[in-house]
C-alpha positions in Angstrom: 108.3 122.7 100.1 107.6 118.9 100.8 105.3 117.0 98.6 102.4 114.5 99.6 102.1 110.8 98.9 101.7 109.3 95.5 100.9 106.0 94.0 103.2 105.5 91.1 103.3 102.6 88.9 106.4 102.8 86.5 105.5 100.3 84.0 101.7 99.2 83.7 102.8 96.5 81.3 104.7 94.8 84.0 101.8 94.2 86.3 100.4 90.7 86.8 96.7 90.9 85.5 93.9 88.7 87.0 90.6 87.3 85.9 87.7 89.9 86.7 84.8 89.3 89.1 81.9 87.2 88.0 79.9 90.3 87.3 82.6 91.9 85.1 83.1 88.5 83.3 79.5 88.4 82.3 80.2 91.3 79.9 82.9 89.3 77.7 82.7 86.2 75.6 86.2 85.1 77.1 88.5 86.0 79.9 90.2 89.4 80.0 93.0 90.6 82.3 92.7 93.3 84.9 94.4 94.8 88.0 93.1 97.2 90.6 95.5 100.1 90.9 93.5 102.4 93.2 90.3 102.2 95.3 88.8 105.0 97.4 86.8 104.0 100.2 85.0 107.1 100.6 83.7 107.6 97.0 83.9 103.9 95.7 86.1 105.4 92.8 88.1 102.5 91.3 91.2 102.6 88.9 92.2 99.6 86.9 94.5 98.4 84.2 92.8 96.3 81.6 94.2 93.9 78.8 91.7 92.6 76.2 92.8 89.7 73.9 92.3 90.3 70.3 88.9 89.7 69.1 87.2 89.8 72.5 83.5 90.8 72.2 81.7 92.8 74.8 78.0 92.7 75.4 76.1 96.1 75.6 76.0 97.0 79.2 75.6 99.9 81.6 77.0 101.1 84.9 75.6 103.4 87.5 78.9 105.3 87.7 80.5 107.1 84.8 83.8 105.7 83.8 86.7 106.7 81.6 89.0 105.0 79.3 92.6 105.8 78.3 94.1 103.5 75.6 97.7 102.6 76.1 98.4 99.9 73.4 96.4 98.3 70.6 93.0 99.1 69.3 89.7 99.6 71.2 86.2 99.5 69.7 84.2 102.0 71.8 80.5 102.1 70.8 81.6 101.2 67.2 84.4 103.7 67.1 88.0 102.3 66.8 90.4 104.2 68.8 94.2 103.7 69.5 96.9 104.5 71.8 96.7 107.9 73.4 92.8 108.0 72.9 90.5 109.0 75.7 86.7 108.0 76.0 84.4 108.9 78.6 81.0 107.0 79.2 78.4 108.8 81.1 76.7 106.9 84.0 73.6 104.9 83.1 74.2 105.0 79.3 74.2 101.7 77.2 77.8 101.1 76.1 80.0 98.4 74.3 83.8 98.2 74.5 85.8 95.4 73.0 89.1 94.7 71.2 89.3 94.8 67.5 89.6 91.3 65.8 93.3 91.5 65.1 94.7 93.5 68.0 94.9 93.1 71.8 94.2 96.2 73.8 95.5 97.7 77.0 94.0 100.5 78.8 93.5 102.5 82.1 90.0 102.3 83.2 88.7 104.8 85.9 85.3 104.2 87.5 84.1 107.5 89.1 82.3 105.6 91.8 81.7 101.8 92.9 81.9 99.2 90.1 78.6 97.5 89.2 77.5 96.4 85.7 74.0 95.3 84.2 74.1 93.5 80.8 71.5 95.1 78.4 69.5 92.7 76.5 70.2 92.9 72.6 
């Protein structure tokens, strides 16, 4: 039986990362790196690989689409809980959230938006 097409990235760490859009940059206190891996024009779903530098701080924010993070390297502070490689976190649509690196560890993760990307910073 023949198999269909697949998008395969053999080593996510080898990808060149870029600065995010202005909207995404508004969440963080300094530059992060990201790379779009996949985009579905029909649903707006987007997949990224993201790298946070150690100590990057995120602001509380919301998205209209749910999103999922799978940590590959380092430590991620997700709503106040520190998680590491192999961890999974799902943020429901519309819920206030904060994700950031820990003070002493950069973090790399896969970010899956279950719809188009948008962001609104929540006043703290």
